[in-house]
N, C-alpha and C positions, 0 to 999 in steps of 0.2 A: 504493498498498501503505500511505503513511503521512498522505499530501497532501500539501501545496506546503505549502514552508519559509513560517514568517513568517507564515503567516495561519496555521496552526495549527488547520486544521481542525473534525479529530478531537481535538482540546482539551488533545495531551501534557501532561504536563513542558515547561516550559522551563526554560531558567539559560543564562548570554552565557557566551560559547567558554570564555572564562577560568576560571568556575567547574567544568564541566566535563574543564578538564585537571590538571592534576601540575603541569605545566609547560610555560609557552607561553612561547616566544622565537626570536630568530631568530640568524641565524650567526655567526661573526666579525665584527668590523667593524674592525679588524685584520686586513692582510692580513699573512702569516707569509714568511717569506723562503724561492722555492724551493728543492731539491734535489733534482737531479738524479738523485744518490742514493740518497735518500728513499725511506722502503718507505710510507707513510703517504699516502693518496690524499687532495689536499684540492680540495671540491667546491663545484663555483657551479649556479649553475639553467641555464646549459651544459650540464651534464653530467647533467644528469634527463632522463629518460626516462615514457614510459605506467608500463614495469613494475620501476623501479630506476633506480641509475644505468648510466652507463656510462663505465667508467675509462681505456677507449682514450685519449683525448687529458687525462687532467685530471693535474692536479698534483701533487707529488709533496713533501711534505714529512719534515723530518729527525725525530727523537725530542723535543730539544729543543723547536722551536717544537711539534710535535704536543699536549705537555705542556702549554704553554699555553694552546691550545685545549679541555684536558681539564679545565683548573685553571678556564674562563671559560665549560665548558657549554656548549662549540658541538659536541660529538660524540653524538650518537642514536642512541639504544637500542633492541634490536630492539621493536615495537610503536609507535612515536613513528611521527606520519603526519608527510611534510617537506611541502610544498605550496610551489611558487613563487612568491616575493613581488616582485623587481623583478623590470623590460623585460616578461619575456613571464607577468605577475601571474597566478595561479591557472589559467593552461594545461596546468600536469600537477601531478600530487603523487598517491603512492603511500605505501603503511605498509613499513618495515625489515622484511623480515623474519628478516635473518641477521646473526649476529652479525659485527661486522668493525669495527677500527680505522680512520677515518674522520672525518673533519672536514669542518662545511662552514660556507661562510659568507652574512654577511648577505641573499645573495641570497634565502635559504631559510630557510620557517619551521619550526621544529621544535616542532609538539604531542601531547603527553605528554597521551595520553585516561586517566580515572579509568576501568579499567575495569569497575570496579561500576557506573559511571554507561551506559560506551561504549564497545563493541567496534571499535576502532581501523580494519578496513578501513570500517563502517557512519560511521565519522566524515569519510572519503575520499570517499566516495559519497554524503555528503548539501553536501559543501563543493564539491564537483564538480558540484550540480545548477545547473541552468539560475537559478532563481530567484537563489539563492543567487551568482552567479558577476556577475547583475546587480544584484545590490546592491552587493557590491563597486566593480564599475565605481563605481556612483552613489554613493559615500557613503566608502569604506574607500581611495581611493586619492588621492597627490598629485605633483606638479613633472608636466610638460610634455613635456621632449626621452627621459629616463627613468623611466617612472611605474613607483612604486613601493606597494604596501599601511603603511597607518599602520599600525601593527602597535601601538599604543595602544586605536586605534580598534578592531581586529579583533576585541581579548580583549572587548570589550563588547556583539559579534552576537548578536545570540537563537539559542540550538539547541534541536528539542526532543527530550525524551530518551523514547521509546516504551521499556518493555519487552523484558529482555535477550536475553531467548524469541524477540519478534522481530523483532530485531534480528538476530541468530546465523540465522533461519530466510530472513532477510532475505539475510544474505552468501550461507549456501549456496546460495542459487538464483541471487544476482552469479556467483558463482566457480563454477557451475554452467554458465552460460549464456558466462565462460571459458573454462574448457576448452572448450568445443562448436562459438567462436568459430576456436581454435587450432586443432582437428581437421578444422575447414574449411580452414582456409590451409596446413596439412601436408599436406593432399587434393590442392589446389588446387597447394601448389608443385612436386610428384610428376606428378600432370598435365602439368603445362607444362612443368618442366624434363625428367620423364625420372626422378625420385631414384626409390631403391628404401626 
């Protein structure tokens, strides 16, 4: 529908990822003190799933540590695209759909697209495409034992900007496809496990 990222054979306007985002950073490089009585999730790449965070095993922090995370900009907002940055880099990404008091550590990148230029779900799909993943692997990674995305370089990565109307059409197709896959999975579970 849009052509191959980086080749841009359709001639879309192109900008750097940093120019398409109003905010682009990673989570906290400071590890806050865990608090078993805390109420604020402190999330890392291991807590990421395809559809969002798994809060089952995540660490919790208290009010004081959470305030530090807010002050340091490590709290994602609705519409942010979160991307696994360290270890299992670019293997998982999703858009924050619900308002929630939570903070992320540096293994996760926070991308806040300028919605006048790019729909968050479109950005997520673009970043998870095969060509982008191959480019990240070859140009934006450092480390040997634990590979990490170099955020400074990632900010320079080109991204094409199709018209918002086309992005909306694409996102509608993707979301319809997701619903269809989910309905098929539910149908299979019902058949196999006898769920009503």
